[in-house]
N, C-alpha and C positions, 0 to 999 in steps of 0.2 A: 143588372148585376148587385145594385144595392150597395155599392162601393165609392169610397171617397175618392176623388180625382187623383190624390197624391198615391195612392195604390196602385197606380196603372201607368205605365211609362212606355215610351217609345222613341226610337232613333230620329225620326223625323216625321213632319205632316206630308199627308196625301191630298191630292185633289180630290173632293168628294163627288165631283162630275165624273171622274174615271172609274174603270174597273181596276182595283189597286189590290197589292198583296204586301204585306210587311210582318216582321216579328215585332212581338209585344212583351211587355212583362206583366203580370198580376201578382200582387203580394197578398198573402192570407187567403188564396182560393183553389178550391180543389178543380182538378181538371173536370171531374163528373159534373161540378156545376156551370162550367162553362160550354160543355157539351150540349145543355139544355137549350142553349141560346139558337142553336142551329137548327132546332126541330121545326117552327114555323117555315123555314126556307126549303129543307127537304121534302116536307109533306107537301107543299106548292108544287115541286117540281117531280113527284113521283109519276105523274101522267104524263110529263112533257118531255118525248125524246129528244126533240130538234131544236126546243129554245129554252130560254131559262125565263121562268117567273120571278119577278123581283118582290116577294112579299116582305121581304127582311133585306137590311141596307148591308147586312155583314155576316161571315160564317166565321170560326176559328176551327182550328186543328191544328196537328202536327206537334203535340204538346211535349215539352220536356221541362226536368227541373234544372235550374241552374242557383248558384250562391249568389249571385250578382244580377241587378235589374239593370235594364237598358237606359240610357241617358241620352239626352238629345245631342246627335253629332255621333253617334256609335255606328256610321256607316260609312261605306266607301263611296257610294253613289246609287244613282237609279238608272235602270233601264227602261226606255219607252217604246211602244208601239202606240202610234198615231194615225189617224185617219184624216185627210183633210178632203172634204167633198166638193163638188163642183168646181173642179180643177180643168175646166174643158180646154184651155189653151194651152195646157202644158204639154210638152214633148219629151222625149226619153233624152233629148240632144240637150236641152235646158236643166233637165234633170242631172245630168252628168257634170253640166258646168257647176250646179249649186254643190254638188257633193266637193267636186275638187277645190270650190273656193273655200269650204267650211273646211276640210282637212287641211288644207295648206295655210288659210289666213285666219280662222276661227271669227268669233262673233265677239262684240262688245259686252261683257261680262255683267249688264246690269243687274240689278234685283227686280225682280218681276213685281207687277202690280199687286199680286197675293201677298207680297210681304208687307202691304200697308192697309188690310184687312178688308171687308165687304165694301165699305164705305169709302175705300182709299185715303183715310185720314189718321191712321194709328199713329203715324209719325208726329202729328201734331198732339197728340195727348203724350207720347213720348217726350216731347220737347218741354211741356210744363212740367212733367214729373221731374227732367233733371234741372228745371230751375228752380223746384221745391216749391212750386204752385201747387199745391194737393188738393185745395178747395177745386182751382179749375179742372184737374185732372178728374177729379170725382164727378164734377158737372158734365164733363164731356161723355164719361162713361154712363151717365144717367141721362144723357139726351138722346131721344128715339131717332132713328134715321129710315130711310126708304125701306131697309132690310129686317126692320124691327117686327116681330111679330105682334099681332093687334092686341093682346091682353097684357104683353109687357108694356105696350105704348100706353095702354090706360094706367098701369100702374106708374111709371114714370112720370106722365103727366100729372097724376094726384099728386107724386112727391113734389113736383114742380110748383105747384100752386098752394100746396098745403104745408110742406115741411114735414109730414106725418109719416116718418120712415116704415113705421110697424104696419101701419095701414096698406102702404104701397107694397110692402113685402107680402102681407095676406092674399093682395089679389093676384100675384105670381102664380102661375102654375108650375114651374120648376123651380123650385127654392135655390138650388144649387147653381144656377146660373151666374154668370158676372154680375148682373143687377141684383140678382138673391143675395150674394156674398157681400156686396156692398152695403146694400139695403140693411142687411142683418146687423153689420158692424155699426151702422149710424143709428139703429134701435137703442144700443147700449152706450152709444158715445156720440152724441149729435154732431159735435163740432170737430172731433179728432179725424180729420180727413187722411192724415197720414196712416193712421190705424186702418182705416177702411180700404186704403189702398192695398196696404199689408195683408188682409185678410184674403185676398186675391191668391191663387195658386201661385208658387214662384216662377213658373214658366210664364204665365201670363204679366206678371209684373216686370219680367226683364224684356219680353216681347215689346213693350211699349218704347223701352229705351232702344234697343235694337233696330226697331221700326225707325226712328231718328237717325240713327247712325247711318242705315242704309239708304235713305233719304239725302244726308248730305254726302255719301260717296256716289251716287248716282249722279249728284249735280256736279262732284268734283271730277268724274270721269268725263262727262261731256265737256266741261272746260278744257280739260287735257286735251282732249281728241280735237275740238274745234281749234286750239292754239298751235298743237304741235303735230297733229295728225297720227299718222302710225311711225314717225321719227323714234329711234331709240337714242337717247342720251345719255352722258355720262352723268354719273352720280345718282342714278335711279336705283330704286330697291330690287334685288332679287332675294331669293331664299337661300339660305345657307343649309337648313334642315327645316322643310316644311312641317314634319311632325313635331317639333318644338317651336314650330313661329319664329326662327331665328333668321333674321334678314342681315344683308349687307348692301354696300354701296358698288354699283357697276363701275369698272374702271375705263378708262379710255381704250385700252387693249382689248377689252371684251365686246365694245360697241358693234362692231363691225359682224361678229358672229351670232349676236343675239337678236331676238326677235321680239316683237311686243306683248307677245303672250309669256315672256318671261318676266315681263316687268310688273310690279306691285304697286297698288296705291293704298296707303294707311286708312283703314276706318277710325274715324275720330275716336280718341280717348286719352285717357290721362297716361298712359303707358305706352305710348307707340314712338318709333323712331320715324323722323320725317327725312325724304330726300334732300339732298344739297341743291335744291331749286326753287321754283316759283309755288310749287306744291303746297306747301305749309301757308304761303301768303294767300293761296285760293281757299284753303280750309277755313283759315282767320276771317278772311272776308265773307263768306257762305256764313259762319256761325255769327258775326256781326250784325248780318242783315236780320238774324232771328233774336239777336239780343241776347248771344249766347258766347263762351268761351270754352276751351279746352277745360278750365278748373270746374265747368259744371258738371263733368262726367265722373267726378269722384262722390259715390256714396249719396246718390239722392235718396234712397230711403234706408240708409244705414251702410256701415260698412262691407256688409256681404253682398249689397250690390253695387259696388264700384264697376264702372263700365270701364274697362282698361282699353278696350280697341284691339284690333289686330290687322292682317294684312289682306288684299284680295288682287287675284290677278286682272289686269284691265282687261285681256283678252282671253278666251279660252277657245282651244282648238281640240274639238272631240276625237278621242281615240278611233271611234268606229261610227258611221254614219252610212246607211242604205236607204235607198227610196224606189218604190215602184210604182208604176201606174195600174189601177184597177178601173175596169169598165164595171158599172151596176146600174140597174132601173129605179128601185125603190129607194125613197132618200131615208127610209128607216132600215134598209138592208144590212145585217151584219157582215161585215168585211174584214173582220180581223180576229183571230184566236185569243183568248184570254187565259190567265193562271185556271180561271175558275172552270173550264173547260175540263181542264186537266184533273181536278178535283173532282167532276162529275164523270170522268171517264168517256170524256166525248170527244171524238176526233171533229175538225172543222177546217174547211178550206173553202175560200170565197169563190162564187161561181165564175166571176170576171167575164161577164157579159152585159150588155145592155148600151143604152145611149148616152149613159151619164160617165164622167171621169172623175176618180179619186185618187189621192196620192195616199200610198202607205210608207211611212217614214219610222224608221229603227235605229235607235241611237243609245248611247250610254253617256251619261254626263256626272261628275263627282257632286258631293254632297255642297248645297248651297250654291249649285249654278241651275238657273231656271231653263226649263224647255220652252215656256212662253219667249224668251228673249231668242232663242235659237229660230223658232218660229217666225219671230218678227222678222229677223234677218232674211229668212227665205221669202217671205210675203214682199219684201222690196225688191226682189231678183226679177227681172224683166222676164215674161214667159211662163210665169208659175201662180 
């Protein structure tokens, strides 16, 4: 599209390994320019009546004009259809038990591993950003890992050994990558690491800090469950108004009628309310182990980047969940219909025959609730 990343926006990230659909906003672009992106895909699928040829990773359509663009969080949730293969020991009786348990008890609302990047360490970058150690943050971004493309690895290694940002930048194939933006800034101001970080898109800058918040929250909820189990105790936080993120403390009279799914734990930040219990001590201990404090969440990259904090349910109970057993033969056999089938005007129904067993799961989760954590709960159940 030859557009700057800031001209494109969306409500949430999608798993690149799935067949997904979502709304997006594109500023300064006419629909006819976007339609051209679909041509390789539809050309490849003209002669294919029963299967889809993936020559392109995305297609676009259903265009409309709007006075406002989408922002992260502008969604109520996500619907999932997921296939788990090679589940030979699964029985319908066990599936029914899983369904009952999820609907009645829910699952621990951990942040999934994808929150922490391909290498699982974006929270470490967030930590040094919050500490205002901008040089270390830049060095982490410019350090290759197992998922880094070979030409980028060569560029980053050249910068590490020579300190020549311009030469390293010219070695990159894609100049608007994270590494490209940082190196471009260092070409102009070689030692201004804060400026280099602020050259990244706003969403990327905040992603690092939010990853560290998520890391602390995951540790906090594990400590809470390990210490108190599923008990609901007086003084815990519950929502007054979820849309406004207003909370209050649970009274002794409300304890018996409350479920752990009602209870919130704060995400660390400079503007959150803590419950009247050991939770605040737990957070302080976790932060101290990392050489951090709540004060570090104030404006690591300037006032506009204050990390205020928020609240998150300890347990989430899905409003709907269903599962079926499907039989199949070929490990690559398609077992579920997708939105893409609807776009192409194709009907699909699994054959449901063969010696192998798969599970077809269908459920809906709110935003910032991870399907991988629901799957984790299912995989821990005997007989699934």
